[in-house]
Each structure stands twice: as structure tokens, then as C-alpha cells.
C-alpha positions in Angstrom: 0.0 0.0 0.0 1.3 3.4 -0.9 2.0 6.0 1.8 -0.6 8.8 1.9 0.6 12.4 1.4 -1.1 15.8 1.1 -1.9 16.9 -2.4 0.1 20.1 -2.1 3.3 18.1 -1.5 2.8 15.7 -4.5 5.6 16.2 -7.1 4.5 17.7 -10.5 3.8 14.9 -13.0 3.0 12.2 -10.4 -0.4 10.6 -10.7 -2.2 10.1 -7.4 -5.4 8.6 -6.1 -7.5 10.6 -3.7 -7.9 8.9 -0.4 -9.8 11.6 1.6 -11.0 15.2 1.5 -10.7 17.1 4.8 -12.2 20.4 5.8 -15.8 21.2 6.4 -18.6 23.2 5.0 -18.7 24.8 1.6 -15.0 24.3 0.8 -15.2 20.5 1.3 -18.4 20.3 -0.7 -16.8 22.4 -3.5 -13.8 20.1 -3.7 -16.0 17.1 -3.9 -18.2 18.8 -6.6 -15.0 19.2 -8.6 -14.5 15.4 -8.6 -12.1 15.0 -5.7 -13.7 11.9 -4.2 -12.1 8.7 -2.9 -10.4 6.8 -5.7 -10.3 9.7 -8.2 -7.0 10.0 -10.1 -5.4 13.5 -9.9 -2.1 14.7 -11.4 -0.2 17.9 -10.5 0.6 19.5 -13.9 2.5 22.7 -13.0 2.7 25.4 -10.5 2.7 29.2 -10.9 5.9 31.2 -10.8 5.4 31.9 -7.1 4.5 28.3 -6.4 0.9 28.9 -5.5 -1.6 28.0 -7.0 -0.9 24.8 -8.7 -2.7 23.3 -11.7 -4.1 19.7 -11.5 -5.6 17.3 -14.0 -8.7 15.8 -12.4 -10.9 13.6 -14.6 -9.8 15.3 -17.8 -10.3 18.9 -16.5 -7.5 21.2 -15.4 -8.3 23.0 -12.2 -6.1 25.4 -10.1 -6.0 24.9 -6.3 -4.3 27.1 -3.7 -1.9 25.3 -1.5 -4.1 25.7 1.6 -6.9 24.0 -0.2 -4.8 21.2 -1.7 -3.5 20.5 1.8 -7.0 19.3 2.8 -6.7 16.4 0.3 -4.9 13.2 1.2 -3.6 11.2 -1.8 -1.6 8.1 -2.5 0.9 8.2 -5.3 0.4 5.7 -8.1 3.5 3.8 -9.3 
């Protein structure tokens, strides 16, 4: 079993599987509405010049997440 990490620490280009989404209220719901549910594949594509936000490929869509929001998502890197 792969070790879980926070999405904001996943290296660019590494495919991961979502394990859990933390937080509460509207932000958690919004992340889940974007497709960040248990078992979904997500890949960090690139980060902005300042490092925040980062772009992610989730189910064929490119979304940008701030580091503080990506930190709420636990993922397991896929080999």
C-alpha cells in the first residue's frame, strides 16, 4: 500500500489517487463537486511562478487549487 501524502506536496507529474478530503462546510463540498472523491485520479501538472496556486488534472479537466486548499486532500501516489 502506498503512503498517503497531502496533495500540495505531491511532485509535479506524479499521478495520485484521492484517499480523503478534509475540511468542512462549503469548501469540502466544492472540492467534492470538482470530482475530488475517494479513488479519483489526480495529477499535478504545473505550479505558478510563485509556487501557488498549482494546476491539477482531475478527470480530464484542469483545475487550479491554492496550497491551503490542496493541503486538505490526502492522496496516495500511483506507481
